[in-house]
N, C-alpha and C positions, 0 to 999 in steps of 0.2 A: 786739401785745396787742389782743384784741377787746373791743368794747363790748357790754355787756348792760345793758338798762335795766329798772329795777324802779320802777314808779310809786307814789308815796306822797304824802300831803298833810299828815298830822298826826303829830307826834312828841311824846310826853308823858313817856316814861320806861319802863323795863322792869325786871322782876324777874329776878335771876340764876337763879332757880329755875324759869323758864318750862319747862313740861313739854310734850313733843311727843307727840301722840296718833297712833295708827294711822289714825284717821279723817282727820286733817289730811294725812298722807302720801298716803292713798288719793285724797282729793279733788284734791290737787296733781297727782298723776300722771295722774288721769283728765282734768283740764282740759288738761294739756300734750298728752296723746294726742288729745283731741277737737279741739284747735286745730291738730293736725298740726305741732306745734312740737317743738323739742328741749328737753327738760327736763334739769335738772342739780341733783343734791343732793350737796353735798360738805362736808367738814370743811376749813376754811381758816383762815389767820391773816391778820389785817388788817395790811397793809404800809403803806398810805397812805390817809388820809382825804380827800384832795383839798381843793380850795378851796371854802369856803362861798359859794354864789352871791349871797347878799344879797337884798334886796327885789326883787321882779319882778312884772310884770303877767301874764305867762304862766308856766307851770310851768318851773322850772329844775332842773338836776340837780347834785347833789354826787356826784362819782365816787369810789368806794371801791375800792382795789385789794386783792384777796385773793391770798395764795399758796395754791395748791391743795395740800393735804396728803394728802387721801384722798377719792377718788370713792366715793360711796355708791350713786348711780344716775345713769345717763346717760353721755355720752361727752364728754371734753374733752382736748385734746392739748397745751395750753400749761401752763406752770408757774404762771401767774397769770391772773386774770380781773378785769376792771374793770367794776364794776356802778354804774349811775347811779341814785341815790335822789332822788326829788322832794323839794326842800327850798327853798321860796320864802320866805326870811326871813333875818335876820341871825344866827340861832343855828346852831351846828354840829349835826350829827346827834347824837342823845342817847347819853350814856355812862352805863350800858351800853345797848346792846351794842357801840356803835361806839367802840372805843378801840384805838389803834395797839398792835399786838402781841397783841391778844385773839384767842383761838381760838374759832371759832363754826361751827355748822352753817348752811349757806346754801342756800336754795332759789331757783333762777332758771329762767326759761323764755325762750327766744329762738328766733328764726326768721331765719336768715341775718344774724345780728348786729343785728336790728331789734327794737325793743321789742314785747313782747306783754303780759306781766304777771309779777308775782312775788308770792308769798303770796296771800292772798285774804281778803275779808270784813272787817267791822268799820269803824267810823268813827274810832276812837281808836287811838293807837299800841299795838301789842302785837307779840309775836313772830310770831303768826299773820298779822298784817297785812303785815309786811315779809318774812316768810320767813327770819328769822334767829333761831337758837336756841342756847343754850349746849350745848357738846359733851359733855353728861353721858353717862355710860355707858348709862343707860336710854334716852336720846334716840337715840343711835347704834344701839342694839339694836332700837329700834322701827322705824327705817328699814330696817335690814338684814333683819329678819323679814318686813316687808311686801314688800320687793324680791324676796326669795326666792320669793314666791308668784306673781310676774309671769312671763308667757311671755317667753322670750328675744326681744330685738328686734334 
């Protein structure tokens, strides 16, 4: 199982109705391509939330394991992916979206299994910040429609 790191610092809570915009998908793909990194957008199910790292002086990661259900963009050959989310405190990652068994759309960017980034923008917790969205039909369709406009890589 490979490690993918997504860096975050603030988690406050999310709305189950978080809507995914074409602009978000476009910016995510552009950043991944500009960084010459491997981007991945997938629908997955949370299998394991990992251990809460607790209080720390430097950023620590809580590792979440996702079962890859469906790739929407990118290449991934394993059935699971383990993603590190910055969580420097005694509280677990917020529920929602982090709940064992939850199905979500996940955005990750990696380069030879090394951290680059995930999601983008904002100082507070949001789906955009961490790159995790509910797998609503309109969210999946938004990704699929944008991906169809991309040149084959």
